[in-house]
C-alpha positions as a printed Julia matrix, in Angstrom:
157×3 Matrix{Float64}:
 -0.08  -0.13   -0.28
  1.0    3.73   -0.87
  0.1    6.05    1.83
 -0.41   9.34    0.21
 -0.63  11.74    3.33
 -1.83  15.25    2.45
 -2.69  18.57    3.67
 -4.3   21.42    1.93
 -5.21  25.08    2.94
 -6.49  26.28   -0.62
 -7.39  23.26   -2.46
 -4.13  22.67   -4.67
 -2.15  20.07   -2.45
 -5.66  18.11   -2.04
 -5.98  18.15   -5.75
 -2.65  16.98   -6.17
 -3.06  14.08   -3.78
 -6.27  13.14   -5.06
 -4.59  12.85   -8.75
 -1.91  10.69   -7.13
 -4.39   8.47   -5.55
 -6.18   8.19   -8.97
 -2.84   7.1   -10.57
 -2.08   4.84   -7.8
 -5.81   3.23   -7.84
 -6.31   0.33   -5.56
 -2.81   0.19   -4.33
 -3.08   3.9    -2.75
 -4.56   5.29    0.25
 -5.45   8.89    0.5
 -4.78  10.04    4.12
 -5.57  13.43    5.21
 -2.61  14.56    7.63
 -4.94  14.94   10.63
 -6.17  11.23   10.08
 -2.72   9.83   10.05
 -1.74   7.59   12.73
  1.27   5.44   13.42
 -0.5    2.52   13.06
 -1.81   3.38    9.46
  1.5    4.41    8.45
  3.23   1.52    9.65
  1.17  -0.82    7.65
  2.05   1.2     4.48
  4.89   0.16    2.1
  5.71   3.63    1.0
  4.68   7.17    1.07
  3.73  10.18   -0.88
  3.54  13.32    1.22
  1.65  16.01   -0.52
  1.46  19.47    0.92
  1.6   23.44    0.7
  4.53  25.26    1.38
  3.65  28.35    3.78
  6.08  31.12    4.5
  8.76  28.98    2.78
  8.33  25.96    5.01
  5.88  22.82    5.69
  2.25  23.74    6.62
  1.52  23.35   10.26
 -0.87  20.57    9.83
  1.43  18.43    7.89
  4.3   19.24   10.37
  1.98  18.44   13.12
  1.29  15.04   11.54
  4.95  14.19   11.58
  5.43  15.51   15.13
  2.58  13.05   16.16
  3.71  10.06   14.59
  7.72  10.56   14.37
  8.66   8.66   17.68
  6.18   5.99   17.59
  7.49   4.88   14.23
 11.1    5.43   14.81
 13.15   2.54   14.3
 10.27   0.67   12.82
 10.19   1.88    8.98
 13.41   2.07    7.87
 14.11   1.59    4.1
 10.9    2.29    3.04
 10.23   4.18   -0.12
  8.91   7.79   -0.23
  8.36  10.74   -2.49
  7.1   14.36   -2.12
  4.68  16.74   -3.91
  4.53  20.37   -2.97
  2.02  23.12   -3.82
  3.9   26.35   -3.6
  3.4   30.05   -4.7
  6.88  30.61   -6.14
  9.63  28.16   -4.47
  8.62  24.86   -2.66
 12.31  23.77   -1.72
 11.62  24.82    1.93
  8.86  22.35    2.42
 10.6   19.72    0.61
 13.61  20.15    2.68
 11.94  20.04    5.89
 10.23  16.67    4.89
 13.55  15.52    3.81
 15.07  16.22    6.97
 12.37  14.5     9.05
 12.16  11.53    7.14
 15.97  11.07    7.2
 15.55  10.15   10.99
 12.88   7.28    9.8
 15.52   6.45    7.3
 13.22   6.38    4.39
 14.54   6.03    0.79
 13.51   9.04   -1.67
 12.5    6.93   -4.83
 11.36   9.83   -7.09
 12.36  13.16   -7.71
 10.41  16.06   -5.73
  7.39  17.37   -7.92
  6.83  21.06   -6.96
  3.99  22.59   -8.41
  4.19  26.49   -8.46
  1.14  28.54   -8.57
  2.8   31.95   -8.61
  0.49  33.4    -5.94
  2.12  36.26   -4.54
 -0.26  38.57   -3.2
 -2.12  38.26    0.03
 -5.48  37.81   -1.92
 -3.92  35.26   -4.37
 -2.07  33.27   -1.79
 -5.63  32.83    0.27
 -7.63  32.2    -2.65
 -8.87  28.67   -3.67
 -6.49  27.22   -6.25
 -6.68  25.31   -9.44
 -3.82  23.26  -10.59
 -3.15  23.19  -14.23
 -4.24  19.99  -16.18
 -0.59  19.2   -16.92
  0.61  19.32  -13.03
 -2.5   17.16  -12.37
 -0.95  14.68  -15.09
  2.19  14.74  -13.4
  0.59  14.12   -9.83
 -1.18  11.26  -11.45
  1.89   9.74  -13.07
  3.79   9.89   -9.91
  1.06   8.18   -7.96
  1.1    5.53  -10.72
  4.89   4.85  -10.86
  5.11   4.71   -6.96
  2.3    2.25   -6.59
  3.57   0.18   -9.48
  7.2    0.24   -8.01
  6.09  -0.82   -4.57
  3.68  -3.56   -6.28
  6.43  -5.02   -8.13
  9.01  -4.85   -4.98
 11.35  -2.4    -6.91
 11.49  -0.42   -3.63
């Protein structure tokens, strides 16, 4: 099972997670960050973390998910596959780097390049507004979900 753990404020990261879930098909489990528990996460073979970048870092709800699950899972999931998909205004690397640092402690293994969708929201109004992710970016998320699920299913990672 591929756990697709997501948090979204304006709809972009949720749309990205849902597209990845479509790509993963029956092998994927969409899991809102608030619903993620150590027990559910430990049952997964791999992870796709989908979140917005807020103020140059990981969104608070996604960080809170890691805060709740980190120590109960520490030492129990080494070597499992992970990837990231970030919804960003203009950068995205801050949130990605934060996830990478956190999962380094879990000894997870990145198996796909980060997918960063830049929405170019730069004004307070644009940042807070509901987002629409471009069809080509939705397709990239769907492909990422499919590739991760297939790799896990085939035992490639």
